[in-house]
N, C-alpha and C positions, 0 to 999 in steps of 0.2 A: 713633426711628430710630437706626441704630448709626454710630457714629463711624467704625469701621474698614471696613466693607462696606456704603454706603449702597446703598439699594435705588433704582435707577433703572430705569424700565420700558423694556422693549425696544421697539427702533423696530418699526415695523409692517413686515412682508414686504411685497414687491411680488407680487403675485399678478395677471398680466396675462394674460388669454385672448384673443387677436383675435377678433372676432365676422367671420364671414365670411357672404355673403348666400348662402342655399340656396333656390333657385328653388321646387323642390318642397316644401321644409318650409314656405315661405310659401304655397304653393297649398293644402297640407292645413289649414295653420292657418285659413286664407280660408273653406275649405270646411267646417270645423268650426264657426265661427263663425257662418256662413250659415245653418247647420243649426238654430242655436239660437234662431232670430229668432221672434217670436210666431206659432203656429200651424202651426211646421214640423212638429211630432210628427204632428200631425193629417194633413197632406199626406203625409208620410212612410208612416204607416199606411195611407192610402187606396191610395197608390201600390203599397204592397206587396201590398193586397189584391187589386188589379187584376192585378198580376204573377202571383199564385197562381191566379186565376181563369183567366189566359189559359193557364197551365201545365196546369192541370186540363183544360181545354177540349182542349188538345192531345193529354194523356195520353189522353182519352175517345176522341177520333177514331183514334189509333193502336190501341187496344185494339179499337174498332169494326173496322177494317181485317185486323188480326190474325186475329180471329175469323171474319169472312167469309172470309179466305184459307183458315183451317183447315177451313172447312164445304165449300168449293169443292174442296179436295184430297181431303177424306173423301169428298165424292158422287163424285168423278173416279175415286178407285181403289177404292171398295166397291160404288157403285152402277153403274159402268157395266162 
């Protein structure tokens, strides 16, 4: 230790950031924690598969009606 310039530790700086309650952030956090429970990934997967099946069924129905409409228009304009 030096006699002329003793080493004195600097005081800690005050670093205060107030914490405000954010309702949306808390809801997202709770939702994320709820998804991590046991078996949640399997349930998510099954839910996504059922959604995909429903969308696929709707697309098939739409394609069917479009093809039927096309055939009717073809029959109306070219066969009659």
